[in-house]
C-alpha positions as CSV (number, residue, x, y, z in Angstrom):
1,M,-4.2,20.7,11.7
2,K,-4.1,24.4,12.6
3,H,-5.3,25.8,15.9
4,I,-6.8,29.1,17.1
5,I,-7.8,30.1,20.6
6,I,-10.2,33.0,20.8
7,L,-10.1,34.4,24.3
8,G,-12.6,36.9,25.6
9,D,-10.8,38.4,28.7
10,G,-13.1,38.5,31.7
11,M,-16.1,37.4,29.6
12,A,-17.4,34.9,32.2
13,D,-19.7,36.3,34.9
14,W,-22.1,35.5,37.7
15,P,-25.9,35.2,37.4
16,C,-27.4,38.7,37.4
17,E,-30.7,39.6,39.1
18,S,-31.4,42.2,36.5
19,L,-31.1,39.5,33.8
20,G,-33.6,37.2,35.4
21,G,-30.9,35.2,37.1
22,K,-29.0,34.5,33.9
23,T,-25.3,35.1,33.4
24,L,-24.3,37.6,30.7
25,L,-23.2,34.8,28.3
26,Q,-26.7,33.2,28.8
27,H,-28.5,36.4,28.1
28,A,-26.3,37.8,25.3
29,R,-27.1,36.9,21.7
30,T,-24.2,34.7,20.6
31,P,-25.4,32.5,17.7
32,N,-21.8,31.8,16.4
33,M,-20.4,30.6,19.8
34,D,-23.6,28.6,20.4
35,R,-23.2,27.0,16.9
36,L,-19.6,26.0,17.6
37,A,-20.7,24.6,21.0
38,R,-23.3,22.4,19.2
39,M,-20.8,21.3,16.6
40,G,-18.0,20.7,19.1
41,R,-17.3,19.7,22.7
42,C,-17.4,21.7,25.9
43,G,-16.3,21.8,29.5
44,M,-15.0,24.0,32.3
45,L,-11.5,25.1,33.0
46,R,-9.9,26.1,36.2
47,T,-7.4,28.7,35.2
48,V,-6.2,29.9,38.6
49,P,-4.1,27.4,40.6
50,P,-4.5,27.4,44.4
51,G,-2.6,30.1,46.1
52,F,-2.5,32.4,43.0
53,H,-4.3,35.7,42.6
54,P,-6.8,35.6,39.7
55,G,-4.9,38.0,37.5
56,S,-5.0,38.0,33.7
57,E,-1.3,37.1,33.6
58,V,-1.9,34.0,35.8
59,A,-5.0,32.9,33.9
60,N,-3.6,33.4,30.4
61,M,-0.4,31.6,31.2
62,S,-2.5,28.8,32.7
63,V,-4.6,28.6,29.5
64,L,-1.4,28.0,27.6
65,G,-0.4,25.2,29.9
66,Y,2.5,26.8,31.8
67,D,3.2,25.5,35.3
68,L,2.6,28.7,37.4
69,P,4.6,27.6,40.5
70,T,7.6,27.1,38.3
71,V,7.5,30.1,35.9
72,Y,5.3,32.9,37.5
73,E,7.2,36.1,38.2
74,G,4.4,38.6,38.2
75,R,2.9,40.9,35.6
76,G,5.7,43.5,35.4
77,V,8.1,41.2,33.7
78,L,5.6,40.4,31.0
79,E,5.1,44.1,30.4
80,A,8.9,44.5,30.1
81,A,9.1,41.8,27.4
82,S,6.2,43.4,25.5
83,I,7.9,46.8,25.2
84,G,11.4,45.4,24.6
85,V,13.0,46.1,28.0
86,D,15.7,43.4,28.5
87,L,15.7,42.7,32.3
88,Q,19.1,42.1,33.8
89,P,19.9,39.9,36.9
90,G,18.7,41.7,39.9
91,D,16.2,43.9,38.0
92,M,12.7,43.9,39.6
93,A,10.0,44.8,37.1
94,M,6.5,46.0,38.2
95,R,3.3,46.9,36.4
96,C,2.9,50.7,37.0
97,N,-0.6,51.9,36.5
98,L,-1.6,55.5,36.1
99,V,-4.6,55.8,38.4
100,C,-7.0,58.4,39.6
101,I,-7.0,59.3,43.3
102,E,-9.9,61.4,44.6
103,G,-9.5,62.5,48.2
104,D,-8.6,59.4,50.1
105,L,-10.1,57.0,47.5
106,L,-8.6,55.2,44.6
107,K,-11.3,56.2,42.2
108,N,-10.3,54.0,39.3
109,H,-7.4,51.9,38.1
110,S,-7.3,53.4,34.6
111,A,-7.2,57.2,35.2
112,G,-10.5,57.4,33.3
113,H,-9.0,55.4,30.4
114,I,-6.3,57.9,29.7
115,T,-5.0,57.8,26.1
116,T,-1.5,56.5,25.3
117,D,-0.3,59.8,24.0
118,E,-1.4,61.6,27.2
119,A,0.2,58.9,29.4
120,R,3.5,59.0,27.6
121,E,3.9,62.7,28.6
122,L,3.2,61.8,32.2
123,I,5.6,58.9,32.2
124,A,8.3,61.0,30.6
125,C,7.8,63.6,33.4
126,L,8.1,60.9,36.1
127,Q,11.3,59.5,34.5
128,E,12.8,63.0,34.3
129,E,12.0,63.9,37.9
130,L,12.2,60.5,39.7
131,G,14.3,58.3,37.4
132,N,17.9,57.5,38.3
133,D,20.5,54.7,38.3
134,Q,18.1,52.6,40.4
135,I,14.7,53.6,39.1
136,A,13.4,53.6,35.6
137,F,9.9,54.3,34.2
138,Y,9.0,53.0,30.7
139,P,5.9,54.0,28.8
140,G,3.4,51.3,27.8
141,V,-0.2,51.6,26.5
142,Q,-3.0,53.7,28.0
143,Y,-2.8,53.4,31.8
144,R,-0.5,50.4,31.8
145,H,3.2,51.1,32.2
146,L,6.4,49.7,33.6
147,L,8.6,50.4,36.6
148,V,12.0,48.7,37.0
149,V,13.9,48.9,40.3
150,K,17.5,47.6,40.2
151,G,18.2,45.5,43.3
152,G,14.5,45.5,44.3
153,D,13.2,42.8,46.6
154,K,10.0,41.2,45.3
155,R,9.0,39.9,48.7
156,I,6.5,42.7,49.1
157,H,2.7,42.8,49.2
158,C,1.1,44.9,46.5
159,T,-2.6,45.3,45.9
160,P,-3.8,45.3,42.2
161,P,-5.6,48.6,41.8
162,H,-8.5,47.1,39.8
163,D,-9.4,45.1,42.9
164,V,-10.1,48.1,45.1
165,P,-12.1,50.7,43.2
166,L,-13.6,53.4,45.4
167,K,-11.6,52.1,48.4
168,P,-9.2,54.2,50.6
169,Y,-5.8,53.9,49.0
170,R,-3.4,54.4,51.9
171,P,-4.2,51.0,53.6
172,M,-3.5,49.4,50.2
173,M,0.0,50.8,49.7
174,V,3.1,48.5,49.5
175,R,4.0,46.4,52.5
176,A,7.1,44.3,53.1
177,D,6.5,40.6,53.6
178,V,10.0,40.1,55.2
179,P,12.2,42.7,57.0
180,E,14.8,42.6,54.2
181,A,12.2,43.9,51.8
182,Q,11.3,47.0,53.9
183,P,13.7,49.3,51.9
184,T,12.0,48.3,48.7
185,A,8.5,48.9,50.2
186,D,9.6,52.3,51.5
187,L,11.0,53.3,48.1
188,L,7.9,52.4,46.3
189,N,5.6,54.2,48.7
190,R,7.8,57.2,48.4
191,L,7.4,57.1,44.6
192,I,3.6,56.9,45.0
193,T,3.6,60.0,47.2
194,E,6.0,61.9,45.0
195,S,4.0,61.0,41.8
196,Q,1.0,62.7,43.3
197,R,2.9,65.9,43.8
198,L,4.4,65.9,40.3
199,L,1.2,64.8,38.4
200,A,-1.4,66.9,40.1
201,G,-0.7,70.1,38.2
202,H,0.7,68.6,35.0
203,P,-0.7,70.2,31.8
204,V,-2.1,66.9,30.7
205,N,-4.1,66.6,33.9
206,R,-5.2,70.2,33.8
207,A,-6.5,69.7,30.3
208,R,-8.3,66.4,31.3
209,Q,-10.0,68.0,34.2
210,A,-11.1,71.0,32.1
211,E,-12.8,68.5,29.8
212,G,-14.5,66.8,32.8
213,K,-12.2,63.7,32.7
214,D,-10.5,62.0,35.6
215,P,-6.9,63.0,36.1
216,A,-4.0,60.5,36.1
217,N,-2.7,61.9,39.3
218,C,-0.9,59.0,40.9
219,I,1.2,55.9,40.0
220,W,0.3,52.5,41.4
221,P,3.2,49.9,41.2
222,W,2.2,46.2,41.7
223,S,3.0,42.6,40.6
224,P,6.8,42.6,41.1
225,G,9.1,39.9,39.7
226,Y,12.3,39.0,37.9
227,R,12.9,37.6,34.5
228,P,11.0,34.3,34.2
229,A,12.3,31.0,32.8
230,M,9.6,30.2,30.3
231,Q,10.1,27.6,27.5
232,P,8.7,28.4,24.1
233,L,5.3,26.9,23.6
234,E,6.5,24.8,20.6
235,A,9.3,23.3,22.7
236,R,6.7,22.1,25.3
237,F,4.0,21.2,22.7
238,P,5.6,20.4,19.3
239,Q,2.1,20.1,17.8
240,A,1.6,23.8,18.3
241,G,4.2,24.5,15.6
242,R,4.9,28.1,14.7
243,G,2.6,30.4,16.7
244,A,1.4,34.0,16.8
245,V,-0.4,36.2,19.4
246,I,-2.8,39.1,18.6
247,T,-3.7,41.4,21.4
248,A,-4.0,45.1,22.5
249,V,-2.6,44.3,26.0
250,D,1.1,44.5,26.9
251,L,1.1,41.7,29.4
252,I,-0.4,39.3,26.8
253,R,2.2,40.4,24.3
254,G,4.8,39.7,27.0
255,I,3.5,36.2,27.5
256,G,3.5,35.7,23.8
257,R,7.2,36.8,23.5
258,Y,8.3,34.5,26.3
259,A,6.2,31.7,24.7
260,G,8.1,32.2,21.4
261,L,5.0,33.5,19.6
262,D,5.2,36.1,16.8
263,V,3.4,39.3,18.0
264,I,1.1,40.7,15.4
265,E,0.0,44.3,15.8
266,V,-3.4,45.5,14.6
267,P,-4.0,49.2,14.0
268,G,-6.9,50.5,16.1
269,A,-6.7,47.7,18.6
270,T,-7.5,49.5,21.9
271,G,-8.3,46.9,24.5
272,L,-11.7,48.6,25.0
273,Y,-15.2,48.2,23.6
274,D,-14.2,50.4,20.6
275,T,-11.4,48.1,19.5
276,N,-10.9,47.2,15.9
277,Y,-12.7,43.9,15.9
278,E,-12.7,43.5,12.1
279,G,-9.0,44.2,12.0
280,K,-8.3,41.6,14.7
281,A,-10.4,39.0,12.9
282,A,-8.7,39.7,9.6
283,A,-5.3,39.5,11.2
284,A,-6.1,36.2,12.9
285,I,-7.3,34.7,9.6
286,E,-4.2,35.8,7.8
287,A,-2.0,34.6,10.6
288,L,-3.6,31.1,10.3
289,R,-2.4,31.0,6.7
290,T,1.3,31.4,7.8
291,H,1.2,29.9,11.3
292,D,0.1,26.7,12.9
293,F,-1.2,28.3,16.2
294,V,-2.9,31.6,16.9
295,Y,-3.8,33.1,20.3
296,L,-6.3,35.9,19.7
297,H,-7.0,37.9,22.9
298,I,-9.9,40.4,23.2
299,E,-9.8,42.6,26.3
300,A,-13.1,44.6,26.0
301,S,-15.3,42.4,28.3
302,D,-12.8,42.6,31.1
303,E,-12.8,46.4,31.1
304,A,-16.6,46.5,31.0
305,G,-16.7,44.1,34.0
306,H,-14.3,46.4,35.9
307,E,-16.7,49.3,35.3
308,G,-19.6,47.2,36.5
309,D,-21.5,48.1,33.3
310,I,-23.8,45.2,32.4
311,D,-25.1,46.7,29.2
312,L,-21.6,47.5,27.9
313,K,-20.3,44.0,28.8
314,L,-23.3,42.4,27.0
315,R,-22.4,44.5,23.9
316,T,-18.7,43.4,24.1
317,I,-19.7,39.7,24.3
318,E,-22.1,40.1,21.3
319,N,-19.4,42.0,19.4
320,L,-16.9,39.2,20.0
321,D,-19.5,36.7,18.7
322,S,-20.6,38.6,15.6
323,R,-17.4,40.4,14.7
324,I,-14.7,37.9,15.7
325,V,-16.0,34.4,16.1
326,G,-18.4,34.4,13.2
327,P,-16.1,35.8,10.6
328,I,-13.2,33.5,11.6
329,A,-15.3,30.4,11.8
330,E,-16.9,31.2,8.4
331,A,-13.5,31.8,6.7
332,V,-11.7,28.7,7.9
333,A,-14.7,26.5,7.2
334,Q,-13.8,26.9,3.5
335,W,-10.2,25.8,3.9
336,T,-8.9,22.4,2.9
337,D,-6.4,22.5,5.8
338,P,-8.6,21.9,8.9
339,V,-8.6,24.4,11.7
340,S,-9.5,23.6,15.3
341,I,-11.2,26.5,17.2
342,A,-11.4,27.0,20.9
343,V,-13.4,29.8,22.6
344,L,-13.1,30.6,26.3
345,S,-12.6,33.3,28.9
346,D,-9.5,33.5,31.0
347,H,-11.3,34.3,34.3
348,P,-14.7,35.8,35.3
349,T,-14.9,39.5,35.9
350,P,-18.4,39.8,37.4
351,C,-20.0,43.2,37.0
352,A,-21.4,42.9,40.5
353,L,-17.9,42.5,41.9
354,R,-16.0,44.7,39.4
355,T,-12.8,42.5,39.7
356,H,-11.6,39.0,38.8
357,T,-12.5,35.8,40.5
358,A,-10.9,32.3,40.4
359,D,-14.1,30.5,39.3
360,P,-13.7,28.0,36.5
361,V,-14.6,29.3,33.0
362,P,-16.6,27.7,30.2
363,F,-14.8,26.6,27.1
364,L,-15.6,25.0,23.7
365,I,-13.5,23.2,21.2
366,C,-14.7,22.7,17.7
367,C,-12.7,20.6,15.3
368,P,-13.6,19.3,11.8
369,G,-14.9,15.7,12.1
370,M,-15.3,15.9,15.8
371,E,-18.3,14.0,17.3
372,P,-20.2,16.6,19.3
373,D,-21.4,16.3,22.9
374,A,-24.9,17.2,24.0
375,V,-24.2,20.9,24.8
376,Q,-26.3,23.3,22.8
377,A,-25.1,26.7,23.9
378,Y,-21.9,28.4,25.1
379,D,-22.3,29.7,28.6
380,E,-21.3,29.0,32.2
381,V,-24.3,26.6,32.9
382,S,-24.4,24.7,29.7
383,C,-20.7,23.9,29.5
384,R,-20.8,22.3,32.9
385,Q,-22.6,19.4,31.1
386,G,-19.9,19.1,28.5
387,I,-18.0,15.9,27.9
388,Y,-14.7,17.3,29.1
389,G,-15.9,18.0,32.6
390,L,-13.6,20.2,34.7
391,L,-10.0,20.5,33.4
392,Q,-7.0,22.2,35.1
393,D,-3.2,22.7,34.8
394,D,-2.2,21.8,31.2
395,E,-5.2,19.6,30.5
396,F,-6.9,22.1,28.3
397,I,-4.0,22.9,26.0
398,Q,-3.1,19.2,25.7
399,T,-6.7,18.4,24.8
400,F,-7.0,21.2,22.3
401,L,-3.7,20.5,20.5
402,N,-4.3,16.8,20.4
């Protein structure tokens, strides 16, 4: 038996008044996910353990069955693994967003979805001007980058920038949780302030502003941690076998590397609504020929949710259904080697809230020969009636792989 998880990041949502009280999954046209729900079994999954922030790193590690209190070290270390930065003892890694500050407000967490090429110029400038034996900036993808502080103290409070769009940024700057961490907090806040001075007049930002785009005029470091002690997925669940991960997002690549999954790159995979859906579907089908387990991550719905754009998020959900789920399900249905398919979200990103929540998410599992339950559609309401009920911890991955 082979297995594939198709994960629509942030796909789950709340009922929307403009959609007649339906959620986006209920309103969207999703014949392929609905068909799999009718053929398989459904339930709800709690992906955010008590006490954890509902970040994508938490939720995706939870989907894969990792014990968060034991292994969680923040998002930065996952970014480091993704881009090949080998963290040493005492290295504190942090996600380092390029953001747009407008007046006193954090306008957006993505600097208007800056391109990777533009961002690399800015990160290179920051490394040249601010990097030293203690501080290092590493380029990632689009607005997502990495900051490593040697000897940093992770006992600090950092606000994820996507949680506070259009809010005053100064009250959200880094705070020390313990007195010993105050030097680290002071250092990071100094870097935030210095980055504004350096980036404001950079040619990349002057060009963006001339084109009517938001400038990437500030860094925002958050999610600190040290190198985690994660076992490979196959060591924890032998039935997973050889695995692969397909994603456009660094932190998911990082989770994949620590989980011992082969990282498969897809040209044109952007993490946005314009991602290469067909390329990702083809890569997943090919990976299933050579691997036992595939984790296919699609970011687009999460970004649309952060923008509060209902129409765009509906389009990303329908694209996932027609351009990912449909082609994959059709292809593997012809194989002699059976393939089990799971579809789910990692967390909701409600358009009304424009950030993540810890609400349980709907999931479906469709396996050849499975006796279906009574669920007829894949959405937040229908899946509550599924035979699996509400799962948590490693119950989903255990159920899926078994």
